[in-house]
C-alpha positions in Angstrom: 0.0 0.0 0.0 1.4 3.4 -1.0 0.7 6.4 1.2 0.4 9.7 -0.6 3.0 12.4 0.1 0.3 14.8 1.2 -1.2 12.3 3.7 2.3 11.6 5.1 2.9 15.4 5.6 -0.4 15.6 7.5 0.8 12.9 9.8 4.0 14.8 10.3 2.0 17.9 11.6 1.5 19.8 8.4 -1.9 21.5 7.9 -3.7 23.2 5.1 -2.6 26.8 4.6 -4.7 29.3 2.6 -3.0 32.6 1.9 -4.8 35.6 0.5 -2.2 37.8 -1.1 -2.9 41.4 -2.1 -0.5 42.9 -4.5 -0.2 46.1 -6.6 -0.5 45.9 -10.3 2.8 46.9 -12.0 1.2 49.1 -14.6 -1.4 50.6 -12.2 0.2 50.8 -8.7 -3.0 52.3 -7.2 -5.0 49.2 -7.9 -4.8 46.0 -5.8 -5.2 42.5 -7.1 -6.1 39.5 -5.0 -4.4 36.0 -5.3 -5.4 32.9 -3.3 -2.8 30.3 -2.7 -3.1 26.9 -0.9 -0.6 24.3 0.2 0.3 22.1 3.1 2.6 23.9 5.5 3.9 23.6 9.1 2.8 26.2 11.6 4.0 28.5 13.0 7.2 28.7 10.9 5.4 28.3 7.5 8.5 27.3 5.5 6.5 26.7 2.2 4.9 30.1 2.5 8.2 31.8 3.0 9.7 30.0 -0.1 6.7 31.1 -2.1 6.9 34.7 -0.9 10.6 34.8 -1.6 9.9 33.6 -5.1 7.2 36.2 -5.5 9.4 39.1 -4.5 12.4 37.9 -6.5 10.7 36.9 -9.8 7.4 38.7 -10.1 6.7 42.3 -10.8 3.7 43.0 -8.6 4.8 44.3 -5.2 3.2 42.7 -2.2 0.7 44.8 -0.3 -0.5 42.3 2.4 -0.8 38.6 3.1 -3.6 37.1 5.2 -3.4 33.5 6.5 -5.7 30.7 7.5 -4.2 27.5 8.7 -5.9 24.3 9.9 -4.6 20.9 10.9 -6.7 18.3 9.0 -5.6 15.4 11.1 -5.4 15.8 14.9 -3.7 13.5 17.4 -7.1 12.6 19.0 -8.3 11.2 15.7 -5.8 8.3 15.6 -5.5 5.5 18.1 -3.8 2.1 18.1 -6.1 -0.9 17.8 -4.8 -4.0 19.4 -7.3 -6.5 18.0 -10.1 -7.2 15.6 -13.6 -8.4 16.3 -15.5 -10.2 13.6 -19.2 -10.6 13.7 -20.7 -13.4 11.6 
């Protein structure tokens, strides 16, 4: 059985990160554009978000205005427990 990489990351503590990024349009700096980005990331350091924002500032022309985050662990420790046996009914 193969476990997906996303599921494995969730077991390691990664949760779903949604970032709303507001940035200024290069040709019209008084206008703001919204961009929504989702990935699995590890709170509170957010290494994936930091890599993405570094890429944005280095390679894209639209300067960042603000970043708003929502983060949620999809798998919590209380949702998993070890089962020692199995009971079969008819």
